[in-house]
N, C-alpha and C positions, 0 to 999 in steps of 0.2 A: 264613121267619119264627119267629124263638124265642120260647119263650114269657115275657112280661112278667113272670112270679114271678122267672124265671131270669136274667132281662138289670138287671132292678131293682137290686138290691147294684151293679154294675155301673156302670149309669145314678149312681147315687145316688155313687159314689166321686171323679165330675168335679161332681157336681152340690152335694155336700155342702160345695168350696171355692170355691163363687163360680162356675159355668159354667153357663150358662143353656141348659139342653134344648129344641132346635128339631125340633120334629115333621113340619113344613107347607112348602110350599116355600116359601110367601109369608113363614113367618119366617126362611129362611134372605136372601130375598130382603131386607126391614126389615132384619135383624140388619148383612147388610154393606154393600147400598149405604150404608143413613144412619148405620154407623162414622164418627165420626173422633178422628183418632189413630190407636193399635194396635188389631187384634182376634184374637184368638185362635180358629182352630176345630179344635177334634180330631174328627176323626173317629171314634167307640169301638168296639169290636167284642168279639168274646167269646174269639179266639182266647190264646193264651198271650200270647203276647209283649204285647200289651196289657194284659194283669197283671199280666205280670215286669217289661215295659222301659216301656211307653208312659205307663202311666198314673201310676204311680212318678216318671218322670222329667220328665213335665209339668209335676206337683204339686213337683217338688224345685227346677224351674224360677222357681214364681210367689214363690220365697224371696228376688228376687233384686232389688235396690234398683229398678232397671227393669224393668216388666214390662206386659204390656198395657192398656189401658183394659178394656175387655169379652174378657169368655167365651163360648163357646158350644160345644155340641157336638149332633153329631149321632151316631145310632147304626147302625150299617151289618148293613143284615140285620134289622131292627125298623122301622126307620122311613124305610120304601124310600123314600118323598118324600122329603123333606127329604135325605138321603143322595144323591141322583141330581139332588138344586137343589145341591148345596151342590161337587157335581165336577163342573158347570156352571164354577164361577167356579175351578176346580183348573187347568184347561187351559193349557197340555198336556200335562200329565203325567195317565199316567192313571189311571185308578180303582184306587185304593187302599185296604185297611182292614188295619189302623190308618193313620191320616196325618195329619198335622197341619200347620194351615196358615197364616203367618199376615199380616195385609193390616196396607194403612197407608194410611189411607181409600178406605178402597173396594179398596185394588189388590195383590194377591197379590205379596206380596214375600221367604215363607222357603216352602221348602214340605220336608217330610220324608214322601219315601213309608214301604212296609213294609219295603224293605229297607233300611235306613235305620233304622231300631228294631227288626226283626228280630233282626241281629245285634248290635245295642248291650247296653249297661247301661242302666237308668236313670240312671246318673250320665253318662254319655255322652250322651244326651240333653238333660236339664236343663245338660250344658252347650252344647254347639250352639244352644238357643234361650237360654241367657242371652247368648252373642254375637251372635244375631240383636237378640235385647229391647235390649242395649245402639248398638243400630244404627239400630234403626226405632221405637224407644219414645221 
């Protein structure tokens, strides 16, 4: 568990652009099960690839003409209950932090695991997500 003051700026990086921070399993269930249209769920993390690639890539992807109607995030290593619940919806993908999931009407339609994020650039992540938005949003 990381100290709240350490991770707050990392949480703010996404909530400041419209992401809803989910901290309980009930919040995760409600967000995914009641979503209509596209919902982007980001598993945030303290790692360098989240700071250097994932968060900037996600924010860049939101400049697209088509984008998800809903934005939500959980924080691995901090909001354990919410992260564990979100990962149930990501199956068959194994737990991965950071990671990015796109849902359409409550069903997982696109997923980026850590290995897709870690070796890429913010622009590559944004391009990947933009293609998914064009197909599912």
